[in-house]
C-alpha positions as CSV (number, residue, x, y, z in Angstrom):
1,M,26.8,43.8,56.7
2,P,28.4,46.7,55.1
3,N,28.9,47.2,51.7
4,I,31.0,50.0,50.8
5,T,31.9,50.8,47.2
6,V,35.3,52.6,46.2
7,E,35.7,55.0,42.7
8,L,38.9,55.7,42.5
9,L,41.2,57.4,39.2
10,S,43.7,54.6,38.2
11,G,47.3,54.3,39.2
12,R,47.3,53.6,43.2
13,T,49.8,50.9,43.8
14,P,48.6,47.5,45.5
15,D,50.2,48.4,48.8
16,Q,48.2,51.7,48.8
17,R,45.0,50.0,47.8
18,R,45.7,47.1,50.7
19,E,46.4,50.0,53.1
20,F,43.2,51.9,52.0
21,V,40.7,49.2,52.3
22,A,42.7,48.2,55.7
23,A,41.3,51.9,56.9
24,V,38.5,51.8,55.7
25,T,37.3,48.3,56.9
26,E,38.7,49.6,60.7
27,A,36.5,52.7,60.4
28,A,33.5,50.3,59.4
29,V,34.1,48.0,62.9
30,D,34.9,50.9,65.1
31,I,32.1,53.2,63.8
32,L,29.5,51.0,62.7
33,K,30.6,48.0,65.3
34,A,30.8,46.1,62.1
35,R,32.2,42.5,62.3
36,R,35.2,42.7,60.3
37,E,34.5,40.0,58.3
38,S,30.9,41.1,57.4
39,V,32.8,44.5,55.7
40,R,32.8,43.9,52.2
41,I,34.6,46.3,49.8
42,V,34.5,47.1,46.3
43,Y,37.1,49.3,44.7
44,W,36.8,50.3,41.0
45,E,39.5,51.7,39.4
46,I,38.2,54.3,36.3
47,E,40.8,55.7,33.7
48,K,41.7,59.5,33.8
49,S,39.8,59.1,29.8
50,D,36.6,58.2,31.6
51,V,36.0,61.2,33.4
52,A,35.9,65.0,33.2
53,N,35.4,67.3,35.5
54,G,34.0,70.8,35.0
55,G,33.9,69.8,31.3
56,I,37.5,68.8,31.2
57,M,38.7,65.6,30.2
58,E,40.7,64.5,33.4
59,S,43.3,63.3,31.0
60,D,43.7,66.8,29.5
61,K,45.1,67.7,32.6
């Protein structure tokens, strides 16, 4: 049973999220030979104000 955790900055539309999880599920089925119903994806949205790269807040870019 693959458990896949995804962390992305917020701002994706519900349709983008649906398409993404469908593609990730399909990859797990094809590559890992997992049963589709066993693929679990947890999607975490992170606000830009909660992330910094290279000492610069994402919200300041």
